[in-house]
N, C-alpha and C positions, 0 to 999 in steps of 0.2 A: 715423126708425125708433124705436119705443119703447125706453126704456132697458133693460128686461129682455131684449128680443129682441136688442138690440145686444150685450149682455153674453154671451148664449148663442152668438151668431155668433163673437164674439171667442174664446171658449173652444174652440169647434169648430176654428177656424183654427189655434190653438196646438197642439191635439191632433193635427191633421193634418200640421203642419209644425213640429216642435219646434225651439226655438232651439238652435243648435250650441254645443258647449263652447267657452269662450274659447280662442282660438288665439294663441300668441306669434308675432308677425311679426319674424323675425330678419334684421337687415340684414347682408348678406354683406360682410365687411370694412368694416362701417359704411355710412354713406350714400355709397357709392363713386361715385355719379353726380353728387354735389353737393359733395363735399369730398375732399381727398386721403385715400385709403384708409389704415386703420390708423394714424391720427394722433389726437392729443388733440382737435384742433379738430373732427374728424369725430365722435369719440365724444361730445364735449360736445353736439353737435347732436342726436345720437341720444337722449341723456339728457334734453335739453330737451323733446323731443316724445314721450318715453316709448316709444321703439323698443327692442327687444331687439337684441343685438349679437353678431356672430361676429367673432372675431379670431384671428390667427395668431401662434404663439410659436416663436422660434428662439433659439439661444445664440451669443453672440459668442466671439471668440478667448479672451477672459479670463473666460469662464464666465458672463457676465451674460445674463439672459433679456430679450429685446426683442420688440417686436410688429412683424413684417414678414412679408409673404407669401412672396415669392420667395427662393430661396437666394442670389441676388445682389442688390446694391443698384442695379443698372444702370437698371432701369425706373422706380423710384419715388423716386430721389434724384439729386443732382448728382454722385454718385460712381460708382465702378466696383469690381467685385470681389465675392468671396463674403462673405456676412454672417459666417460662421464664421472668416474670415481677418482680420477687423477687430476691434480692441478697442472697448469701449463708447465711449471718448473719441473715437476715429477715426470711429465710426459717427455719433455725435451732432454731429460737426462738419459733417455733410452736411445740405443742405437737402432736406427731404422733402415740401415743399409747392409750390414754384415750378413744378415739372413739370406740375402739375394746373392751376394758375391763379396769376397774379402776386399775387392777393389773399391767397394762403396762403404766400407767401415767408416763410421763417424757421421753418416747422414742422419739427420734428425726429422721428426715429424714436423712439417712446417706449419706456421700459422697461415690462415687465409690472408691476413694482412701482408705477410711476406710474399706470398704468391702473387697477389695483385700488384704489389710494389715491383716485383721482378718483371712482370709483363709490361708495366708502364715504363720502367727504366730501359727495357729493351726496345721500346717504341714499337711493340708488336701489335699495332692497332688493327691489323687485319686478321688476327688470330681469334677464332671463335672459342669461347670457353663455355662448356656445358657444365653447369654447377648442380651437382646432385645433392640436394638438401636431405640429410639423413636424420637430423634432429628437429623436432617441432619448435615453433616460436623463435626462430632465429632469422626470420625474413628481414626485419628492419635492420638488424646489425650487419647482415651480409650486404644489403643494398647500401648502407652507410659506408662500408669499406670500399665498395665498388665506386661510389661517387667520389670518395676521398682520393682515389688513385686514377680517376678518369677512365675507368674501363667498363662502366655499366652498359654502354651500348654494344659491347662485345659479348655479353652474357646471354645465355638462354638457360632458364631454371628448369631442372627436371627433378627426379627423386620424388619427394613428397608432393611436389607441385603438380605432377602429372595427373594424379587421381583426386586431389583435394582442392576444390574450388576456393575454400577459405584461405588456403596457403597462397594461391594465385592472387586473390584479392588483397591479402596482406602485403604482398610484394609490390603491387601497383599503388597501394595506399602509402607505402614508404617512398616511392618515387614513380611517377607516371611513366618513366622511361624503362622501368623493369619489364622484361618480357619472359613469359613462361610458356611451357609446352603443355598440351593436354593429351592424355592417352587416347589413342584410337586403336583398340586391339584387333579390329577386323573391318573389312570393307563396308559391311552393313551399318557400322557406327560412324562412318565418315561424315555424313550430313550433320549429325549432332555435334561432332567435334568442330566442324567448320563454323557452326552457329554459336559456339562458345565465345562470349565477348571478353573473357578473362585470359585468353591465350592467343599468342601471336604465332605459335608453332603447333603443328600436330605431330604426335609422337607415335609412329607406326611400327607395329610388330609384324608387319607383312609387307611384301613388295607390291607397291601400287602399279597401276597402269599409267602410261603417259596422260591419258584422259583424266584420271583421278588427281594426278599432280597438277595438271592445268586447272582443274576445278578448285583445288586448294589455293593455288596462286591467285585465281580470280576472286576468291573470298578474302584475299589479303593475308593468307597464312603461308608460312614456310613449312617444309616437310622434312622431318628428322626420321631417318630409317634406322631401326634397331632390331635386335632379335636374332634368332638362330640362323636365319638365311644370310646374315652379313657379319655376325659377331666373330665367327671363326675364319679359317682360311677358305673363304667361299667366293671364288672368282665369279661363278655364274650369278650369284646374288648381287655382288658389287656391280657387275656389268648391267644387270637388269635394273638396279636402282638408278644408275647413271642414265641409262636409256630413257627411263621414265622422267628424269629431270629432277630428282630429289635434291634438296638443298644441303643435306648433311647425312653422312653414314657413320655410325658408331661401330668400331671394330677393335678387336684385340690384335689385329694384324694390319696396322696402318701402313707400314712400309710396303707390304705385299699388295695392299689395296691400291696404293699409289702406283706401284710398278705395273700392276695389271692394267691400269688406265693408260699408262704410257705405251704398253705393248699393244693394246687395242687400237690406239691411235696410229 
């Protein structure tokens, strides 16, 4: 094919199928299929391969912020009982890795301070951190730690924040740079979510159209796609979200999600 004709064909193809906006692939609880969830070993692996991270925050009996999903330690450590009934010292005496695989024996439940410090030390300034607030009234302390380590601008707050305006307001009261998402469970609720002044992201449990994403971006909001159509090994859902131009996809299969995007290209 002559060079000029080849160039014209290439331009036509691009015009017909424009490249989607870059989409953050957010690893739910980290690489939870490959390493014990919510541990430093897991998060280090995500940082090594430049995956974005979702993590969960709870408070111990002595007021320390730790990264653990469940309200008990039964499933993911060698201990038993409520996270909020244990001191930090008691919590970190437990093994948080051996349950997953003997290779991870000795991993501990990390503090949020340690996770933020690790992200800062690795200079992972482009990594998006979706912070799932599990316990109430920890907003100011979480923001304080993020500011301390210089990672606040990388965070989007979810969990309690998505359905509770007071939580979103407490985050921005702690620092105007704190950004939260607001839940938008269905397309008919999109206008209300976009009008919410306390959120910088909309948290969608449905796959939007390109027009809906464009509308969100025009309103100054970013779009976080979650839910059953993307959480599992859902290639069609991932492709649909990317075609629509969403800013982030939360999934339990981040490696497969990234590979599917490469294969599509």
